[in-house]
PyMOL commands that place a pseudoatom at each C-alpha (Angstrom):
pseudoatom trace, name=CA, resn=MET, resi=1, chain=A, elem=C, hetatm=0, pos=[-59.833, -42.395, 9.897]
pseudoatom trace, name=CA, resn=SER, resi=2, chain=A, elem=C, hetatm=0, pos=[-56.255, -43.560, 9.600]
pseudoatom trace, name=CA, resn=GLU, resi=3, chain=A, elem=C, hetatm=0, pos=[-56.338, -42.730, 5.897]
pseudoatom trace, name=CA, resn=ASP, resi=4, chain=A, elem=C, hetatm=0, pos=[-57.173, -39.124, 6.717]
pseudoatom trace, name=CA, resn=LYS, resi=5, chain=A, elem=C, hetatm=0, pos=[-54.297, -38.928, 9.178]
pseudoatom trace, name=CA, resn=THR, resi=6, chain=A, elem=C, hetatm=0, pos=[-51.889, -40.293, 6.593]
pseudoatom trace, name=CA, resn=GLN, resi=7, chain=A, elem=C, hetatm=0, pos=[-53.025, -37.770, 4.032]
pseudoatom trace, name=CA, resn=ASP, resi=8, chain=A, elem=C, hetatm=0, pos=[-52.864, -35.016, 6.602]
pseudoatom trace, name=CA, resn=MET, resi=9, chain=A, elem=C, hetatm=0, pos=[-49.326, -36.032, 7.626]
pseudoatom trace, name=CA, resn=SER, resi=10, chain=A, elem=C, hetatm=0, pos=[-48.064, -36.137, 4.053]
pseudoatom trace, name=CA, resn=GLN, resi=11, chain=A, elem=C, hetatm=0, pos=[-49.410, -32.661, 3.451]
pseudoatom trace, name=CA, resn=ARG, resi=12, chain=A, elem=C, hetatm=0, pos=[-47.984, -31.335, 6.720]
pseudoatom trace, name=CA, resn=TYR, resi=13, chain=A, elem=C, hetatm=0, pos=[-44.563, -32.875, 6.304]
pseudoatom trace, name=CA, resn=ASP, resi=14, chain=A, elem=C, hetatm=0, pos=[-44.033, -32.399, 2.606]
pseudoatom trace, name=CA, resn=THR, resi=15, chain=A, elem=C, hetatm=0, pos=[-40.546, -30.853, 2.714]
pseudoatom trace, name=CA, resn=LYS, resi=16, chain=A, elem=C, hetatm=0, pos=[-39.591, -31.011, -0.932]
pseudoatom trace, name=CA, resn=PRO, resi=17, chain=A, elem=C, hetatm=0, pos=[-40.402, -27.357, -1.675]
pseudoatom trace, name=CA, resn=THR, resi=18, chain=A, elem=C, hetatm=0, pos=[-38.522, -26.330, 1.448]
pseudoatom trace, name=CA, resn=PHE, resi=19, chain=A, elem=C, hetatm=0, pos=[-35.399, -28.227, 0.403]
pseudoatom trace, name=CA, resn=GLU, resi=20, chain=A, elem=C, hetatm=0, pos=[-35.627, -26.811, -3.099]
pseudoatom trace, name=CA, resn=THR, resi=21, chain=A, elem=C, hetatm=0, pos=[-35.933, -23.312, -1.656]
pseudoatom trace, name=CA, resn=ILE, resi=22, chain=A, elem=C, hetatm=0, pos=[-32.909, -23.853, 0.575]
pseudoatom trace, name=CA, resn=LEU, resi=23, chain=A, elem=C, hetatm=0, pos=[-30.866, -25.264, -2.292]
pseudoatom trace, name=CA, resn=GLU, resi=24, chain=A, elem=C, hetatm=0, pos=[-31.810, -22.335, -4.520]
pseudoatom trace, name=CA, resn=GLU, resi=25, chain=A, elem=C, hetatm=0, pos=[-30.804, -19.870, -1.794]
pseudoatom trace, name=CA, resn=MET, resi=26, chain=A, elem=C, hetatm=0, pos=[-27.525, -21.713, -1.370]
pseudoatom trace, name=CA, resn=ARG, resi=27, chain=A, elem=C, hetatm=0, pos=[-26.910, -21.509, -5.134]
pseudoatom trace, name=CA, resn=LEU, resi=28, chain=A, elem=C, hetatm=0, pos=[-27.606, -17.780, -5.089]
pseudoatom trace, name=CA, resn=PHE, resi=29, chain=A, elem=C, hetatm=0, pos=[-25.340, -17.302, -2.084]
pseudoatom trace, name=CA, resn=ARG, resi=30, chain=A, elem=C, hetatm=0, pos=[-22.552, -19.268, -3.751]
pseudoatom trace, name=CA, resn=ALA, resi=31, chain=A, elem=C, hetatm=0, pos=[-22.894, -17.215, -6.930]
pseudoatom trace, name=CA, resn=ALA, resi=32, chain=A, elem=C, hetatm=0, pos=[-22.679, -14.002, -4.895]
pseudoatom trace, name=CA, resn=VAL, resi=33, chain=A, elem=C, hetatm=0, pos=[-19.600, -15.242, -3.036]
pseudoatom trace, name=CA, resn=GLU, resi=34, chain=A, elem=C, hetatm=0, pos=[-17.910, -16.290, -6.284]
pseudoatom trace, name=CA, resn=LYS, resi=35, chain=A, elem=C, hetatm=0, pos=[-18.644, -12.860, -7.775]
pseudoatom trace, name=CA, resn=ARG, resi=36, chain=A, elem=C, hetatm=0, pos=[-17.036, -11.154, -4.775]
pseudoatom trace, name=CA, resn=PHE, resi=37, chain=A, elem=C, hetatm=0, pos=[-14.002, -13.454, -4.933]
pseudoatom trace, name=CA, resn=ASP, resi=38, chain=A, elem=C, hetatm=0, pos=[-13.646, -12.730, -8.650]
pseudoatom trace, name=CA, resn=SER, resi=39, chain=A, elem=C, hetatm=0, pos=[-13.657, -8.977, -8.010]
pseudoatom trace, name=CA, resn=PHE, resi=40, chain=A, elem=C, hetatm=0, pos=[-11.203, -9.515, -5.148]
pseudoatom trace, name=CA, resn=ASP, resi=41, chain=A, elem=C, hetatm=0, pos=[-8.886, -11.484, -7.462]
pseudoatom trace, name=CA, resn=ILE, resi=42, chain=A, elem=C, hetatm=0, pos=[-9.029, -8.679, -10.024]
pseudoatom trace, name=CA, resn=ARG, resi=43, chain=A, elem=C, hetatm=0, pos=[-8.103, -6.121, -7.373]
pseudoatom trace, name=CA, resn=LEU, resi=44, chain=A, elem=C, hetatm=0, pos=[-5.210, -8.272, -6.175]
pseudoatom trace, name=CA, resn=ASP, resi=45, chain=A, elem=C, hetatm=0, pos=[-3.946, -8.637, -9.755]
pseudoatom trace, name=CA, resn=ARG, resi=46, chain=A, elem=C, hetatm=0, pos=[-4.014, -4.856, -10.179]
pseudoatom trace, name=CA, resn=ILE, resi=47, chain=A, elem=C, hetatm=0, pos=[-2.171, -4.346, -6.887]
pseudoatom trace, name=CA, resn=GLU, resi=48, chain=A, elem=C, hetatm=0, pos=[0.422, -6.925, -7.908]
pseudoatom trace, name=CA, resn=SER, resi=49, chain=A, elem=C, hetatm=0, pos=[0.891, -5.136, -11.234]
pseudoatom trace, name=CA, resn=ALA, resi=50, chain=A, elem=C, hetatm=0, pos=[1.401, -1.807, -9.460]
pseudoatom trace, name=CA, resn=VAL, resi=51, chain=A, elem=C, hetatm=0, pos=[3.945, -3.390, -7.104]
pseudoatom trace, name=CA, resn=HIS, resi=52, chain=A, elem=C, hetatm=0, pos=[5.910, -4.834, -10.020]
pseudoatom trace, name=CA, resn=GLU, resi=53, chain=A, elem=C, hetatm=0, pos=[5.842, -1.474, -11.797]
pseudoatom trace, name=CA, resn=THR, resi=54, chain=A, elem=C, hetatm=0, pos=[7.070, 0.302, -8.660]
pseudoatom trace, name=CA, resn=LYS, resi=55, chain=A, elem=C, hetatm=0, pos=[9.841, -2.256, -8.211]
pseudoatom trace, name=CA, resn=SER, resi=56, chain=A, elem=C, hetatm=0, pos=[10.861, -1.826, -11.855]
pseudoatom trace, name=CA, resn=ASN, resi=57, chain=A, elem=C, hetatm=0, pos=[10.916, 1.958, -11.464]
pseudoatom trace, name=CA, resn=PHE, resi=58, chain=A, elem=C, hetatm=0, pos=[13.023, 1.615, -8.326]
pseudoatom trace, name=CA, resn=HIS, resi=59, chain=A, elem=C, hetatm=0, pos=[15.591, -0.525, -10.144]
pseudoatom trace, name=CA, resn=ALA, resi=60, chain=A, elem=C, hetatm=0, pos=[15.732, 1.956, -13.030]
pseudoatom trace, name=CA, resn=LEU, resi=61, chain=A, elem=C, hetatm=0, pos=[16.229, 4.813, -10.548]
pseudoatom trace, name=CA, resn=ARG, resi=62, chain=A, elem=C, hetatm=0, pos=[18.993, 2.916, -8.785]
pseudoatom trace, name=CA, resn=ALA, resi=63, chain=A, elem=C, hetatm=0, pos=[20.725, 2.338, -12.131]
pseudoatom trace, name=CA, resn=ASP, resi=64, chain=A, elem=C, hetatm=0, pos=[20.409, 6.056, -12.928]
pseudoatom trace, name=CA, resn=PHE, resi=65, chain=A, elem=C, hetatm=0, pos=[22.013, 6.977, -9.592]
pseudoatom trace, name=CA, resn=THR, resi=66, chain=A, elem=C, hetatm=0, pos=[24.834, 4.517, -10.216]
pseudoatom trace, name=CA, resn=GLU, resi=67, chain=A, elem=C, hetatm=0, pos=[25.459, 6.103, -13.632]
pseudoatom trace, name=CA, resn=LEU, resi=68, chain=A, elem=C, hetatm=0, pos=[25.358, 9.575, -12.077]
pseudoatom trace, name=CA, resn=ARG, resi=69, chain=A, elem=C, hetatm=0, pos=[27.794, 8.566, -9.347]
pseudoatom trace, name=CA, resn=ASN, resi=70, chain=A, elem=C, hetatm=0, pos=[30.195, 7.105, -11.933]
pseudoatom trace, name=CA, resn=ALA, resi=71, chain=A, elem=C, hetatm=0, pos=[29.937, 10.226, -14.093]
pseudoatom trace, name=CA, resn=LEU, resi=72, chain=A, elem=C, hetatm=0, pos=[30.595, 12.491, -11.092]
pseudoatom trace, name=CA, resn=ARG, resi=73, chain=A, elem=C, hetatm=0, pos=[33.637, 10.427, -10.099]
pseudoatom trace, name=CA, resn=GLU, resi=74, chain=A, elem=C, hetatm=0, pos=[34.935, 10.667, -13.657]
pseudoatom trace, name=CA, resn=HIS, resi=75, chain=A, elem=C, hetatm=0, pos=[34.571, 14.474, -13.772]
pseudoatom trace, name=CA, resn=PHE, resi=76, chain=A, elem=C, hetatm=0, pos=[35.613, 15.102, -10.159]
pseudoatom trace, name=CA, resn=PRO, resi=77, chain=A, elem=C, hetatm=0, pos=[38.530, 12.821, -9.309]
pseudoatom trace, name=CA, resn=GLN, resi=78, chain=A, elem=C, hetatm=0, pos=[38.588, 14.010, -5.702]
pseudoatom trace, name=CA, resn=LEU, resi=79, chain=A, elem=C, hetatm=0, pos=[35.254, 12.178, -5.098]
pseudoatom trace, name=CA, resn=ARG, resi=80, chain=A, elem=C, hetatm=0, pos=[36.906, 8.793, -5.489]
for i in range(1, 80): cmd.bond("trace and resi %d" % i, "trace and resi %d" % (i + 1))
show_as sticks, trace
zoom trace
């Protein structure tokens, strides 16, 4: 009788497939999170690139205005 109970308990409490299932789900979840972080990193890199381009354009525009101001002062001495 005790042998039957032992067999019955090992069948009832066999958790190995459950742990493997949980670990597999955790692996899938981690892969999904890493994929989202990778796409997020790509978006941040593109935003950073656009910011640098805008900053560069701003500096070029500022230099153009400085040149224009100097040229106007040269042609119109009363602006000095």
